[in-house]
SEVOTOR-238385 format. One record per atom (N, C-alpha, C, CB): residue in three letters; x, y, z. Coordinates in steps of 0.1 Angstrom, whole numbers, padded with zeros to 4 digits, always signed. Each point is the difference from the previous one (the first is absolute). Glycine has a CB too. Layout:
BEGIN
ALAXYZ;...
//
This chain:
BEGIN
UNK+0727+0822+1278;UNK+0000-0007+0013;UNK-0011+0006+0008;UNK+0025-0006-0001;UNK-0032-0003+0008;UNK-0011+0005+0009;UNK+0006+0009+0011;UNK-0013-0021-0005;UNK+0005+0031+0009;UNK+0004+0010+0010;UNK+0004-0007+0013;UNK-0015+0017-0011;UNK+0007-0027+0015;UNK+0003-0007+0013;UNK+0014-0006+0000;UNK-0025-0005+0002;UNK+0029-0001-0014;UNK+0013-0006+0000;UNK+0011+0010-0001;UNK-0010-0019-0011;UNK+0008+0030+0004;UNK+0010+0011-0002;UNK+0003+0006+0014;UNK-0008+0005-0023;UNK-0002-0003+0031;UNK+0003+0005+0013;UNK+0008-0009+0009;UNK-0022+0013-0002;UNK+0019-0026+0001;UNK+0007-0010+0009;UNK+0013-0004-0005;UNK-0022-0007+0007;UNK+0026+0010-0020;UNK+0012-0005-0005;UNK+0012+0008+0006;UNK-0012-0006-0022;UNK+0021-0001+0029;UNK+0011+0007+0006;UNK+0012-0001-0009;UNK-0009-0006+0022;UNK+0011-0005-0029;UNK+0012-0001-0009;UNK-0003-0011-0010;UNK+0015+0007+0018;UNK-0011-0005-0030;UNK-0002-0010-0011;UNK+0014-0004-0005;UNK-0023+0009-0007;UNK+0026-0022+0009;UNK+0013-0005-0004;UNK-0002-0008-0013;UNK+0009-0001+0024;UNK+0000+0004-0034;UNK+0000-0008-0012;UNK+0013-0008+0000;UNK-0015+0017-0013;UNK+0014-0030+0014;UNK+0012-0008+0001;UNK+0004-0005-0013;UNK-0006-0007+0023;UNK+0019+0008-0026;UNK+0006-0005-0013;UNK-0007+0008-0012;UNK+0005-0023+0010;UNK-0005+0036-0010;UNK-0007+0007-0011;UNK+0008-0001-0013;UNK-0010+0016+0017;UNK+0003-0018-0028;UNK+0007-0001-0013;UNK+0001+0015-0005;UNK-0008-0024-0005;UNK+0015+0025-0006;UNK+0001+0013-0006;UNK-0014+0005-0004;UNK+0024-0005-0008;UNK-0032-0004+0003;UNK-0013+0003-0006;UNK-0010+0005+0011;UNK+0004-0017-0018;UNK-0003+0010+0030;UNK-0008+0004+0011;UNK+0004+0015+0004;UNK-0003-0025+0008;UNK+0015+0027-0006;UNK+0005+0014+0003;UNK-0004+0010-0010;UNK+0019-0010+0012;UNK-0018+0006-0025;UNK-0004+0009-0011;UNK-0015+0003+0001;UNK+0019-0009-0014;UNK-0027-0001+0016;UNK-0015+0002+0000;UNK-0004+0009+0012;UNK-0003-0023-0011;UNK+0010+0021+0023;UNK-0003+0009+0011;UNK+0004+0014-0003;UNK+0003-0019+0016;UNK+0009+0020-0023;UNK+0005+0013-0004;UNK-0010+0008-0009;UNK+0023-0009+0003;UNK-0029+0001-0013;UNK-0009+0006-0009;UNK-0013+0004+0007;UNK+0010-0014-0018;UNK-0014+0007+0028;UNK-0012+0004+0008;UNK+0002+0011+0010;UNK-0007-0024-0003;UNK+0019+0028+0005;UNK+0004+0010+0010;UNK-0008+0013+0000;UNK+0022-0010-0001;UNK-0025+0016-0011;UNK-0007+0012+0000;UNK-0015-0002+0004;UNK+0015+0008-0018;UNK-0020-0020+0018;UNK-0014-0002+0003;UNK-0003-0005+0014;UNK-0003-0005-0024;UNK+0014+0003+0031;UNK-0001-0006+0014;UNK+0005+0011+0010;UNK+0002-0024-0009;UNK-0008+0025+0021;UNK+0004+0010+0009;UNK+0014-0002+0006;UNK-0024+0002+0006;UNK+0030+0009-0002;UNK+0014-0001+0006;UNK+0000-0008+0013;UNK+0005+0023-0011;UNK-0016-0023+0018;UNK+0000-0008+0012;UNK+0002-0015-0003;UNK-0016+0016+0011;UNK+0011-0021-0022;UNK+0002-0014-0004;UNK+0014-0002-0003;UNK-0023-0001-0009;UNK+0030+0010+0003;UNK+0014-0003-0004;UNK+0009+0000+0012;UNK-0004+0011-0022;UNK+0000-0004+0033;UNK+0008-0001+0012;UNK-0001-0013+0007;UNK-0003+0024+0003;UNK-0008-0031-0006;UNK-0003-0013+0006;UNK+0006-0012-0008;UNK-0020+0010+0010;UNK+0024-0007-0022;UNK+0005-0011-0009;UNK+0014-0002+0001;UNK-0018+0006-0016;UNK+0022-0019+0018;UNK+0014-0004+0001;UNK+0003-0012-0009;UNK+0001+0009+0024;UNK+0010-0007-0032;UNK+0005-0012-0008;UNK+0010-0007+0008;UNK-0004+0012-0022;UNK+0002-0025+0023;UNK+0009-0009+0008;UNK+0007-0010-0009;UNK-0015+0003+0021;UNK+0028-0003-0021;UNK+0007-0009-0010;UNK+0002-0014+0006;UNK+0012+0020-0008;UNK-0011-0022+0021;UNK+0001-0014+0005;UNK-0007-0001+0013;UNK+0022-0003-0012;UNK-0025-0009+0016;UNK-0008-0003+0012;UNK+0007+0005+0013;UNK-0010-0019-0012;UNK+0023+0018+0012;UNK+0008+0005+0012;UNK-0003+0015+0003;UNK+0018-0017-0005;UNK-0020+0025-0006;UNK-0003+0014+0002;UNK-0014+0001+0005;UNK+0015+0006-0018;UNK-0024-0015+0014;UNK-0014+0001+0004;UNK-0001-0004+0015;UNK-0008-0006-0023;UNK+0016-0004+0027;UNK+0000-0004+0014;UNK+0005+0011+0010;UNK+0004-0023-0008;UNK+0003+0033+0003;UNK+0003+0011+0008;UNK-0012+0009+0004;UNK+0023+0000-0011;UNK-0033-0001+0003;UNK-0013+0007+0002;UNK-0010-0008+0007;UNK+0005+0014-0020;UNK-0006-0027+0017;UNK-0010-0009+0005;UNK+0007-0012+0006;UNK-0018+0008-0017;UNK+0015-0012+0029;UNK+0006-0012+0006;UNK-0003-0012-0008;UNK-0002+0010+0022;UNK+0012-0019-0023;UNK-0001-0012-0008;UNK-0011-0009+0004;UNK+0024+0001-0003;UNK-0027-0001+0016;UNK-0011-0009+0006;UNK-0014+0005-0004;UNK+0015-0005+0019;UNK-0016+0018-0024;UNK-0013+0005-0003;UNK-0004-0001-0015;UNK+0003+0015+0019;UNK+0006-0020-0027;UNK-0003-0001-0014;UNK+0004-0013-0006;UNK+0003+0025-0001;UNK-0011-0030-0009;UNK+0004-0012-0007;UNK-0001+0003-0015;UNK-0009-0015+0019;UNK+0017+0007-0026;UNK+0001+0002-0015;UNK-0003-0013-0007;UNK+0017+0019+0003;UNK-0022-0018-0015;UNK-0002-0012-0008;UNK+0014-0006-0004;UNK-0022+0009-0009;UNK+0022-0022+0006;UNK+0012-0007-0003;UNK+0007+0007-0012;UNK-0010-0021+0010;UNK+0003+0026-0020;UNK+0005+0006-0012;UNK+0009+0012+0004;UNK-0020-0009-0014;UNK+0015+0017+0023;UNK+0008+0012+0004;UNK+0013-0004+0007;UNK-0022+0013+0003;UNK+0021-0023+0005;UNK+0013-0005+0007;UNK+0010-0006-0010;UNK-0014-0004+0021;UNK+0008-0003-0031;UNK+0009-0005-0010;UNK+0006+0011-0009;UNK-0014-0021-0001;UNK+0007+0031-0002;UNK+0005+0011-0007;UNK+0011+0008+0008;UNK-0022+0002-0012;UNK+0019-0001+0024;UNK+0010+0007+0009;UNK+0013-0008+0000;UNK-0018+0009+0015;UNK+0018-0022-0014;UNK+0012-0009+0001;UNK+0007+0001-0014;UNK-0011-0015+0017;UNK+0003+0015-0028;UNK+0006+0001-0013;UNK+0007+0013-0002;UNK-0017-0016-0009;UNK+0011+0027+0013;UNK+0006+0013-0002;UNK+0013+0001+0009;UNK-0023+0010-0005;UNK+0023-0015+0017;UNK+0012+0000+0008;UNK+0011-0008-0006;UNK-0015+0003+0021;UNK+0011-0015-0027;UNK+0011-0008-0006;UNK+0006+0007-0012;UNK-0012-0021+0008;UNK+0003+0028-0016;UNK+0006+0008-0011;UNK+0009+0011+0004;UNK-0021-0005-0012;UNK+0018+0012+0023;UNK+0008+0010+0005;UNK+0013-0006+0005;UNK-0020+0014+0007;UNK+0019-0025+0000;UNK+0013-0007+0005;UNK+0008-0004-0011;UNK-0012-0008+0020;UNK+0006+0002-0031;UNK+0008-0004-0012;UNK+0007+0012-0006;UNK-0016-0019-0004;UNK+0009+0030+0002;UNK+0006+0012-0006;UNK+0011+0005+0009;UNK-0022+0006-0011;UNK+0021-0006+0024;UNK+0010+0004+0009;UNK+0013-0009-0001;UNK-0017+0009+0016;UNK+0015-0022-0018;UNK+0011-0009-0001;UNK+0007+0003-0013;UNK-0012-0018+0013;UNK+0005+0020-0024;UNK+0006+0003-0013;UNK+0008+0013+0001;UNK-0019-0013-0012;UNK+0013+0023+0018;UNK+0007+0013+0002;UNK+0013-0002+0007;UNK-0022+0012-0001;UNK+0022-0019+0012;UNK+0012-0002+0008;UNK+0010-0008-0007;UNK-0014+0000+0020;UNK+0010-0010-0028;UNK+0009-0008-0008;UNK+0007+0009-0011;UNK-0013-0021+0004;UNK+0005+0030-0010;UNK+0005+0009-0010;UNK+0010+0010+0006;UNK-0021-0003-0013;UNK+0017+0008+0025;UNK+0009+0010+0006;UNK+0013-0007+0004;UNK-0020+0012+0009;UNK+0020-0024-0004;UNK+0012-0007+0004;UNK+0008-0003-0013;UNK-0012-0011+0020;UNK+0006+0007-0031;UNK+0007-0002-0012;UNK+0007+0012-0005;UNK-0016-0018-0006;UNK+0009+0029+0006;UNK+0006+0013-0005;UNK+0012+0004+0009;UNK-0023+0007-0009;UNK+0021-0008+0022;UNK+0011+0004+0009;UNK+0012-0010-0002;UNK-0016+0009+0017;UNK+0014-0021-0020;UNK+0011-0010+0000;UNK+0007-0001-0014;UNK-0013-0013+0017;UNK+0005+0013-0028;UNK+0006-0003-0013;UNK+0001+0012-0009;UNK-0010-0022+0003;UNK+0003+0033-0001;UNK+0001+0011-0009;UNK+0011+0009+0004;UNK-0025-0002-0005;UNK+0035+0005-0004;UNK+0011+0009+0004;UNK-0006+0014+0001;UNK+0017-0015-0012;UNK-0010+0022+0021;UNK-0004+0014+0003;UNK+0008+0010-0007;UNK-0008-0007+0022;
//
């Protein structure tokens, strides 16, 4: 990275990082300064990002918003299945 950009970089957010992205950054760790690692943040969802950057100051491509909605619906579906299973186990399984 050019010296001018390194000096001005306050924080680097990686939104929706995959396992491979995290692994590649981990492999590069010995070759990159510790100052950079203090500036790097992995963000799992946009709500977490909005706690750092106001919503009015940032826009996202439609694909990112669709991915966010799909991941939230997967989490909601898993939560519903978990609650149904817990209810079934409390109701029908003898103790």
